[in-house]
C-alpha positions as semicolon CSV with decimal commas, in nm:
position;residue;x (nm);y (nm);z (nm)
1;M;0,002;0,003;-0,003
2;I;0,288;0,231;0,081
3;I;0,446;0,153;-0,246
4;L;0,127;0,235;-0,440
5;T;0,096;0,561;-0,249
6;M;0,453;0,638;-0,357
7;L;0,353;0,582;-0,716
8;A;0,058;0,812;-0,681
9;M;0,290;1,073;-0,523
10;A;0,535;1,036;-0,824
11;H;0,244;1,094;-1,059
12;L;0,137;1,409;-0,861
13;V;0,489;1,547;-0,863
14;F;0,501;1,498;-1,244
15;A;0,174;1,664;-1,281
16;A;0,300;1,968;-1,091
17;A;0,654;1,966;-1,230
18;D;0,741;2,311;-1,369
19;T;1,117;2,270;-1,281
20;S;1,378;2,013;-1,365
21;A;1,417;1,959;-0,985
22;L;1,053;1,837;-0,969
23;V;1,098;1,615;-1,270
24;F;1,399;1,456;-1,094
25;L;1,202;1,406;-0,777
26;G;0,917;1,245;-0,973
27;A;1,157;1,023;-1,145
28;A;1,326;0,928;-0,817
29;L;0,994;0,840;-0,657
30;W;0,887;0,639;-0,964
31;G;1,227;0,464;-0,977
32;L;1,203;0,378;-0,605
33;H;0,860;0,229;-0,673
34;V;0,996;0,017;-0,953
35;G;1,296;-0,090;-0,758
36;L;1,082;-0,192;-0,454
37;T;0,839;-0,400;-0,669
38;Q;1,025;-0,575;-0,946
39;G;1,234;-0,794;-0,710
40;V;0,928;-0,890;-0,513
41;F;0,740;-0,999;-0,827
42;S;1,037;-1,204;-0,929
43;A;1,070;-1,367;-0,587
44;M;0,693;-1,448;-0,580
45;I;0,708;-1,617;-0,921
46;A;1,018;-1,817;-0,822
47;D;0,863;-1,923;-0,489
48;H;0,510;-2,018;-0,625
49;A;0,580;-2,164;-0,976
50;P;0,656;-2,529;-0,997
51;K;1,027;-2,592;-1,058
52;E;0,973;-2,744;-1,398
53;L;0,746;-2,448;-1,513
54;R;0,948;-2,166;-1,361
55;G;1,071;-2,037;-1,691
56;T;0,718;-2,055;-1,840
57;A;0,584;-1,863;-1,535
58;F;0,849;-1,591;-1,579
59;G;0,763;-1,569;-1,947
60;A;0,384;-1,548;-1,886
61;F;0,439;-1,281;-1,613
62;N;0,658;-1,071;-1,843
63;L;0,415;-1,109;-2,131
64;A;0,128;-1,000;-1,915
65;A;0,337;-0,714;-1,770
66;G;0,447;-0,609;-2,125
67;I;0,083;-0,600;-2,246
68;A;-0,026;-0,405;-1,943
69;V;0,261;-0,144;-1,993
70;L;0,172;-0,118;-2,362
71;A;-0,195;-0,058;-2,285
72;G;-0,115;0,188;-2,014
73;S;0,130;0,381;-2,224
74;W;-0,111;0,387;-2,515
75;G;-0,381;0,526;-2,280
76;M;-0,147;0,777;-2,127
77;G;-0,035;0,895;-2,469
78;L;-0,397;0,949;-2,583
79;I;-0,476;1,149;-2,271
80;W;-0,146;1,344;-2,286
81;D;-0,227;1,444;-2,659
82;A;-0,585;1,527;-2,570
83;I;-0,548;1,740;-2,259
84;G;-0,184;1,766;-2,188
85;P;0,084;1,613;-1,968
86;A;-0,007;1,764;-1,631
87;R;-0,365;1,640;-1,652
88;A;-0,249;1,303;-1,778
89;F;-0,027;1,254;-1,478
90;A;-0,306;1,395;-1,241
91;I;-0,546;1,128;-1,383
92;A;-0,271;0,864;-1,336
93;A;-0,245;0,977;-0,976
94;A;-0,621;0,953;-0,925
95;V;-0,634;0,604;-1,078
96;T;-0,341;0,491;-0,859
97;A;-0,510;0,651;-0,549
98;G;-0,835;0,469;-0,646
99;G;-0,630;0,138;-0,642
100;V;-0,505;0,221;-0,287
101;V;-0,873;0,287;-0,172
102;L;-0,986;-0,044;-0,327
103;L;-0,704;-0,230;-0,163
104;L;-0,788;-0,071;0,172
105;V;-1,152;-0,170;0,134
106;R;-1,063;-0,531;0,042
107;L;-0,814;-0,559;0,341
108;R;-1,078;-0,427;0,584
109;A;-1,333;-0,670;0,445
110;A;-1,089;-0,960;0,487
111;R;-1,072;-0,893;0,867
């Protein structure tokens, strides 16, 4: 949850960025998010996939991640072209924050 919040903050910083310092801060937050998640995903795949299907599991994960990145980049590009980069990043922040809220709701329901 903290990591998703960090991603939302990175998007907000990018949305407000009017100096190179803010762009670098947004990139640092985004990079920290990626650095904290990619290793965890790899470890989860390695831990849960059967030994004989581990390579297939990594391939399937990377295919799904690639498709998701392509779709997200395409959508971001459309929004960027239509209403500008600041609003595109603000929308990305709102979508990410929505994910945090849904995660919180699910965690509370599971208690």
